[in-house]
N, C-alpha and C positions, 0 to 999 in steps of 0.2 A: 356648586364650586368650590374648587380647593382655596384655600388662604395663602397669604405672600409667604408666610413662612415656609409652608409645605412646598410652594413653588420654588421657594430660593435652596431648599433642602435638593430637590429633585434637579436641579440645574447643575448643582455641584457634583452632584454625584453622575450625573451623565459627562459632564467635563473629566471629571476622573476616568470614567469608562472610555473616553474617546482618547484620552492620554495613554491608557494600557494599550488599547488596540492600536492605536498608531505605534507604539513602541513594537509589539509583536510584528505589525507587519514588517517593520524596518529590519527588524531582526530575521525575520523568515526570507525578507528578500537579500540579504546578505549572505544566507547558509544557504540560499537557492542558486547563486552564483556558482558555488563550487560545487554542491551536489550536482549540477546540471552537467559541468563539465566533465567530472567524472563519469558520471552516466554515458555520456555521448561519447568519451573515449574508451569506457570497456562493451560498450554496445558492438561494433565491429569484429573485437577479438572473440566474445562468445558467438556470435554466429559464425564465425570462419571454425570455430572449434566445433559447433555445430555440425556444419556441413562438412568437415575432414572425416569426423567420425560418420556420416551417412554415406560417406564416398567409400570407406574402408570397409562398411558394413555390405557394399553394394559387391565387393568383390568377393566375399566369403561364399565358401561352395555349399556349404549347410550352415544354417542359423543353429540347428540344434547343437552343433558343437561350440557355439559361441559361448562366451564368457556368461555367465547367470545374471550379470545387470544388462545383459542385452537380450538374450533368451527367456529371461523370466524363469519362475517355477512352474508352469506349465497349469497356474491357476490363477483366477482373477477373483477371489472370495472376500478379500480383507483389503481395504482400499484407505491408504495414508492421504491424508489432506493436509499440506501446510500452507496453512492461512497468514499471510506477511501483512502486518497492520503496523501502525503507530502505539507508542506508548501514552501517547498524550491526545487529547482531543483537540477542540477549535480549529478544525482542518476541514471545515464543511462536510461533504459526504464521503470523503477519503476514507475513513473507517466503514461505513457504511454501505458502502457498495461492495466491498469483500465480505462482509458478514452476510450480506444477503445471496452472494453467489454461491458462499460454502453452504448456506441452509438449502439451497436449492440443489447444489450437489448431493447433499445429505439426504435428502428427501427422495431424488431421484434413484439414488443407488440403494437405499433400504427399500423403496418400492420394489427393486429388482432383486432383493435378498441378500443384500451385500451387507456386509458389517464394516464400519466406518470408524476409522481411528482420526484424531485430530494433533496436528502440530502445531500452536500458535506461535508464529513470531511476532510479540508485540502484546502489549497489556490489554489493548482495549480488543484485539479479537476475541482473547479469553473472556473479559467480560461481558461481549456481545453474544457468545456460544455457551457459557457456564450453563445459563440458567436451564437449556433445555437439553443439551448434550455434555454435561458435565463427566458423564462416563465416560465418554468417548475420547477427552483430551488426555492425551499422554503426557505433553509436556507442555511449558510455557518459557519462552525465552525473551527478556525482558533488556532494555540498554544496549543492543548492539548497535544503534546508530546515533547514541548521545554524542559523543565525540567524534562522529564521521563512522564509515563503513570501512571495516577491514577484513581484508580476504582472510584472516586467520578465522572470524566470527564464520564465514561462509563454508570454510574448509572442515571446520568441528562441526556443524551442521548437517554435510556431507558426510562424513565419517559414521556420524551418528544414526544417519538412516542405512548408511550400507550395512553398518553392525545389526540394526534392527531387521533388515531385508534379510540377512543371510541367517538370523536367528529364526527366522519363521515368522516374525510380528505381521507381516503385511507381504501382499501379493504385488500393489501396485500404488505407485506413490506420484500425488499431481498436487502442481505448486498453484497458488491463485496469487496473483501481485497487480501493482497498477503500474503500466508502464509510461513515462513520463512523456507528454507530448508537446506540452507548452506549460505556462503558469496556470491557467486556465482549463487546460484539458489534460486528461489522463485516460487511458487505454487498459480495460480489464484484459488480463491476460491468464489464461488457464494453460498450463503446460504439464507434460508428463514428462515425470523424470526418470522411474523407474517401473518397468524395465525401458530401456532406450528407444524411443518411438523409431520405428524404421518405416520412412516414406515410399509410397509407392512407386516414386518415379526415380527413386534412389541412383539404379542404373543409368538411367536417363540421363541425368543431370552429370555424372560423371563422365559418362561419353562425351558428352557436349562439351563439357569444360576442358577434358585432355585431349579433345580431338582423335579419342579413340586409342589414346597412348596406352601401353601396359606396362606395368610395372612390377619387378621381382622385389621383394621385401623380404629381409633378413633383419629380427625374425620373423616368424609367419604373423598374417595379419590376427590370427586370435591371441597371441602373445602381446602384440602391439594393443590390443583393445583390453585387453587385461588389465593395463597399466594406463589407459588412455581413458576409460569407460570412468574412473573414478575422478580423474582431473576434471573431466568435463562437468560433472556432475556438481563440482566443486566450483567451476568457471559459472555454468548458468545458475548456480545459487547466488555467487555473487554478484552477477547482473543482476538478479531480482531484489537485492537488497538496496544496490544502486538506484534501480530504477523507481523502486518504493520509496526511498529516501527523497530523492528529487521530487518526485510526485506530492512526498507528503508537505514539502516545504512549499511548492506551488501552490497547493492547495489550503494550506494555511495562510499565506500570504494574500492570496484572493479574499478569502473568508473575512479576515482582520481589515483588508481595504473596504470591503462593504460593511463590515460592521461600524468603521470610522464615518462612512459617509451617512450611515444610518443615525447614527449618533448624531452626527449634523445637523441632521433633517430634525431632528426630536428637539435639539436643543434649539433650535429656529422656532420651532412651534410654542415648547415652552417659553421661551422670551417673549413672545407675542402675547400670548396668555397671560403671563404675568405682568407685562407692561398695561394691557388692558384691564385687567384686576385691579392694577395699582392707580389706573385713573379712575376707574370706577369708585375706588373708596374715598380717592383724594375729592371727587365731585359730590359723592355723598357726604363727606364732612362739609364741603363748603355750603352745601345747602342747609346742614343744619344750625350753622354759624350764622348763614343770612336769617334764617327762619328766626333762630333766638334774637337776632338784633332787632328784628323786625317787631318780636312780640313784646320786647321793651319799648 
């Protein structure tokens, strides 16, 4: 059984830990409100941009003459995976879910004879994948969400991916991120960015939405897509960063709330054990005093 001094030290330690987790919970809750608002405001714009590009693609007479970001390079031998995680931990399974999904994708692609490259957005993704796939990591980007998500950061990542694609470094690019649903729930998202995925029902959706309307475009669809596809890539990357940032704060708030509750429960148990031990010590000392008095 632990002595009273050890129990007092443990109680003091748990109280300090509870103060820290409670403060982290409040900070995460404060950041979550802003991050959630940004993610929810950016979501309709990104979805409409994706839909608009799909409608333009459906009107193309020939995909082969389309921009390279749409038609691809005709190969799918080298895959680039963009894993969006956090720079810090203490956010439950937020980072672990991204790392597991990236590992599963790498194993599956390598099983089909593909070459895999990794772009880690966030230090935790690099740390989790570095041991087994250090040779596949081409770059790691940190600190993008430290003071909030900026569109310039997403645009820079998109431009870097386009330059690598045009240089022939990869054939297909896919991003993995957590989509914010609530403070206690995130949805894993796997989205192909390059080449732009053409939905099978794009033409049907366009005809239904436009009620069969025909449009004359100036300049042509190819020229519009040449300018629009890089913009769409930046918007989709910005959306992924916004969703991931909101998901991170929600996961951290939930994890710190659970940690604070667990610290409180542990503190109650330790306090009860301390009181029982103290009472046992007092009782033992009284027995010794009474026994000594009776011996005299």
